[in-house]
ChimeraX commands (.cxc) that place a marker at each C-alpha (Angstrom):
marker #1 position 59.76,95.20,128.14 radius 0.5
marker #1 position 58.05,93.50,130.98 radius 0.5
marker #1 position 59.07,94.17,134.48 radius 0.5
marker #1 position 61.94,92.14,136.07 radius 0.5
marker #1 position 59.94,90.77,138.66 radius 0.5
marker #1 position 57.24,89.34,136.54 radius 0.5
marker #1 position 59.99,87.61,134.10 radius 0.5
marker #1 position 61.77,86.38,137.07 radius 0.5
marker #1 position 59.28,83.61,138.15 radius 0.5
marker #1 position 59.28,82.30,134.33 radius 0.5
marker #1 position 62.85,82.19,133.21 radius 0.5
marker #1 position 63.68,78.61,134.32 radius 0.5
marker #1 position 60.10,77.24,132.56 radius 0.5
marker #1 position 61.35,79.31,129.67 radius 0.5
marker #1 position 65.03,77.66,129.35 radius 0.5
marker #1 position 63.51,74.26,129.93 radius 0.5
marker #1 position 60.97,74.34,127.52 radius 0.5
marker #1 position 64.08,75.42,124.71 radius 0.5
marker #1 position 65.73,72.70,126.07 radius 0.5
marker #1 position 62.85,70.22,125.59 radius 0.5
marker #1 position 63.62,69.41,121.62 radius 0.5
marker #1 position 67.48,69.52,121.75 radius 0.5
marker #1 position 70.57,70.55,123.35 radius 0.5
marker #1 position 71.61,73.96,123.20 radius 0.5
marker #1 position 74.09,76.58,124.28 radius 0.5
marker #1 position 73.48,79.78,126.26 radius 0.5
marker #1 position 73.86,82.00,123.67 radius 0.5
marker #1 position 71.19,80.60,121.83 radius 0.5
marker #1 position 69.05,80.25,124.44 radius 0.5
marker #1 position 69.02,83.68,125.14 radius 0.5
marker #1 position 68.78,84.51,121.54 radius 0.5
marker #1 position 65.36,82.28,121.49 radius 0.5
marker #1 position 63.90,83.96,124.42 radius 0.5
marker #1 position 64.50,87.00,122.65 radius 0.5
marker #1 position 63.40,86.39,118.95 radius 0.5
marker #1 position 60.43,84.23,120.27 radius 0.5
marker #1 position 59.17,87.30,122.16 radius 0.5
marker #1 position 59.47,89.47,119.56 radius 0.5
marker #1 position 62.11,91.39,121.58 radius 0.5
marker #1 position 60.16,91.93,124.42 radius 0.5
marker #1 position 62.08,89.46,126.72 radius 0.5
marker #1 position 65.54,89.52,126.95 radius 0.5
marker #1 position 68.13,88.15,129.20 radius 0.5
marker #1 position 71.63,89.42,129.86 radius 0.5
marker #1 position 74.69,87.17,129.80 radius 0.5
marker #1 position 74.75,88.29,133.56 radius 0.5
marker #1 position 71.62,86.60,134.59 radius 0.5
marker #1 position 71.36,83.59,132.23 radius 0.5
marker #1 position 74.48,81.53,133.17 radius 0.5
marker #1 position 73.67,81.79,136.81 radius 0.5
marker #1 position 70.25,80.12,135.84 radius 0.5
marker #1 position 71.82,77.57,133.83 radius 0.5
marker #1 position 74.08,76.76,136.78 radius 0.5
marker #1 position 71.09,76.34,139.26 radius 0.5
marker #1 position 69.35,74.53,136.85 radius 0.5
marker #1 position 72.37,72.17,136.76 radius 0.5
marker #1 position 72.77,72.00,140.42 radius 0.5
marker #1 position 69.69,70.81,140.58 radius 0.5
marker #1 position 70.07,68.32,138.20 radius 0.5
marker #1 position 66.97,69.76,135.75 radius 0.5
marker #1 position 69.61,70.42,133.25 radius 0.5
marker #1 position 72.97,68.95,132.39 radius 0.5
marker #1 position 76.01,70.75,130.05 radius 0.5
marker #1 position 78.97,69.45,128.23 radius 0.5
marker #1 position 81.82,71.55,126.67 radius 0.5
marker #1 position 81.79,70.86,122.67 radius 0.5
marker #1 position 84.65,71.71,120.67 radius 0.5
marker #1 position 84.42,72.18,116.99 radius 0.5
marker #1 position 87.31,72.61,114.64 radius 0.5
marker #1 position 87.47,76.66,113.61 radius 0.5
marker #1 position 84.80,77.65,116.42 radius 0.5
marker #1 position 85.00,78.53,120.29 radius 0.5
marker #1 position 84.45,76.04,123.12 radius 0.5
marker #1 position 80.54,76.40,123.86 radius 0.5
marker #1 position 78.91,74.60,126.75 radius 0.5
marker #1 position 75.40,72.44,125.40 radius 0.5
marker #1 position 73.07,71.99,127.96 radius 0.5
marker #1 position 70.29,69.16,127.71 radius 0.5
marker #1 position 67.24,68.61,129.67 radius 0.5
marker #1 position 67.09,65.81,132.20 radius 0.5
marker #1 position 64.32,63.05,133.17 radius 0.5
marker #1 position 64.21,65.22,136.13 radius 0.5
marker #1 position 64.19,68.32,134.06 radius 0.5
marker #1 position 61.38,66.96,131.68 radius 0.5
marker #1 position 59.47,65.86,134.89 radius 0.5
marker #1 position 59.41,69.28,136.31 radius 0.5
marker #1 position 58.63,71.03,132.90 radius 0.5
marker #1 position 55.74,69.10,132.66 radius 0.5
marker #1 position 54.36,69.54,136.27 radius 0.5
marker #1 position 55.40,73.76,135.58 radius 0.5
marker #1 position 53.44,73.61,132.46 radius 0.5
marker #1 position 50.24,72.42,134.08 radius 0.5
marker #1 position 50.82,74.89,137.11 radius 0.5
marker #1 position 51.50,77.87,134.66 radius 0.5
marker #1 position 48.30,77.11,132.85 radius 0.5
marker #1 position 46.19,77.08,135.85 radius 0.5
marker #1 position 48.25,80.42,136.84 radius 0.5
marker #1 position 47.25,81.79,133.43 radius 0.5
marker #1 position 43.52,80.78,133.69 radius 0.5
marker #1 position 43.15,82.15,136.97 radius 0.5
marker #1 position 44.99,85.63,136.11 radius 0.5
marker #1 position 42.43,85.82,132.92 radius 0.5
marker #1 position 39.13,85.08,134.72 radius 0.5
marker #1 position 40.08,87.96,137.31 radius 0.5
marker #1 position 41.18,90.28,134.50 radius 0.5
marker #1 position 38.32,89.61,131.98 radius 0.5
marker #1 position 35.96,88.91,134.81 radius 0.5
marker #1 position 32.68,90.45,135.49 radius 0.5
marker #1 position 32.81,93.72,136.96 radius 0.5
marker #1 position 30.74,93.57,140.58 radius 0.5
marker link #1:1,2 radius 0.2
marker link #1:2,3 radius 0.2
marker link #1:3,4 radius 0.2
marker link #1:4,5 radius 0.2
marker link #1:5,6 radius 0.2
marker link #1:6,7 radius 0.2
marker link #1:7,8 radius 0.2
marker link #1:8,9 radius 0.2
marker link #1:9,10 radius 0.2
marker link #1:10,11 radius 0.2
marker link #1:11,12 radius 0.2
marker link #1:12,13 radius 0.2
marker link #1:13,14 radius 0.2
marker link #1:14,15 radius 0.2
marker link #1:15,16 radius 0.2
marker link #1:16,17 radius 0.2
marker link #1:17,18 radius 0.2
marker link #1:18,19 radius 0.2
marker link #1:19,20 radius 0.2
marker link #1:20,21 radius 0.2
marker link #1:21,22 radius 0.2
marker link #1:22,23 radius 0.2
marker link #1:23,24 radius 0.2
marker link #1:24,25 radius 0.2
marker link #1:25,26 radius 0.2
marker link #1:26,27 radius 0.2
marker link #1:27,28 radius 0.2
marker link #1:28,29 radius 0.2
marker link #1:29,30 radius 0.2
marker link #1:30,31 radius 0.2
marker link #1:31,32 radius 0.2
marker link #1:32,33 radius 0.2
marker link #1:33,34 radius 0.2
marker link #1:34,35 radius 0.2
marker link #1:35,36 radius 0.2
marker link #1:36,37 radius 0.2
marker link #1:37,38 radius 0.2
marker link #1:38,39 radius 0.2
marker link #1:39,40 radius 0.2
marker link #1:40,41 radius 0.2
marker link #1:41,42 radius 0.2
marker link #1:42,43 radius 0.2
marker link #1:43,44 radius 0.2
marker link #1:44,45 radius 0.2
marker link #1:45,46 radius 0.2
marker link #1:46,47 radius 0.2
marker link #1:47,48 radius 0.2
marker link #1:48,49 radius 0.2
marker link #1:49,50 radius 0.2
marker link #1:50,51 radius 0.2
marker link #1:51,52 radius 0.2
marker link #1:52,53 radius 0.2
marker link #1:53,54 radius 0.2
marker link #1:54,55 radius 0.2
marker link #1:55,56 radius 0.2
marker link #1:56,57 radius 0.2
marker link #1:57,58 radius 0.2
marker link #1:58,59 radius 0.2
marker link #1:59,60 radius 0.2
marker link #1:60,61 radius 0.2
marker link #1:61,62 radius 0.2
marker link #1:62,63 radius 0.2
marker link #1:63,64 radius 0.2
marker link #1:64,65 radius 0.2
marker link #1:65,66 radius 0.2
marker link #1:66,67 radius 0.2
marker link #1:67,68 radius 0.2
marker link #1:68,69 radius 0.2
marker link #1:69,70 radius 0.2
marker link #1:70,71 radius 0.2
marker link #1:71,72 radius 0.2
marker link #1:72,73 radius 0.2
marker link #1:73,74 radius 0.2
marker link #1:74,75 radius 0.2
marker link #1:75,76 radius 0.2
marker link #1:76,77 radius 0.2
marker link #1:77,78 radius 0.2
marker link #1:78,79 radius 0.2
marker link #1:79,80 radius 0.2
marker link #1:80,81 radius 0.2
marker link #1:81,82 radius 0.2
marker link #1:82,83 radius 0.2
marker link #1:83,84 radius 0.2
marker link #1:84,85 radius 0.2
marker link #1:85,86 radius 0.2
marker link #1:86,87 radius 0.2
marker link #1:87,88 radius 0.2
marker link #1:88,89 radius 0.2
marker link #1:89,90 radius 0.2
marker link #1:90,91 radius 0.2
marker link #1:91,92 radius 0.2
marker link #1:92,93 radius 0.2
marker link #1:93,94 radius 0.2
marker link #1:94,95 radius 0.2
marker link #1:95,96 radius 0.2
marker link #1:96,97 radius 0.2
marker link #1:97,98 radius 0.2
marker link #1:98,99 radius 0.2
marker link #1:99,100 radius 0.2
marker link #1:100,101 radius 0.2
marker link #1:101,102 radius 0.2
marker link #1:102,103 radius 0.2
marker link #1:103,104 radius 0.2
marker link #1:104,105 radius 0.2
marker link #1:105,106 radius 0.2
marker link #1:106,107 radius 0.2
marker link #1:107,108 radius 0.2
marker link #1:108,109 radius 0.2
marker link #1:109,110 radius 0.2
view
């Protein structure tokens, strides 16, 4: 498991990236993060839904309730145009950050 501080700064970016291809509900987002990270990243429900609310308040995502016969009602979230723009911007920032960290970690020893 990674430290909470390390995860804290990247969770919004992960959620936006997972919503890029299609709308998803909260439980699915949490499971995808866990699965795609090989179990190294896990979000508790108590952490995930406040993040989704913050993203929605900032108009980066929008949610709507969907009811299907025989299933419980779920809130599906999708990326907004503003969210797509933010995701593209943050991907670039993330790549620069990773590059800088890798230069320091793998750099020459003085």
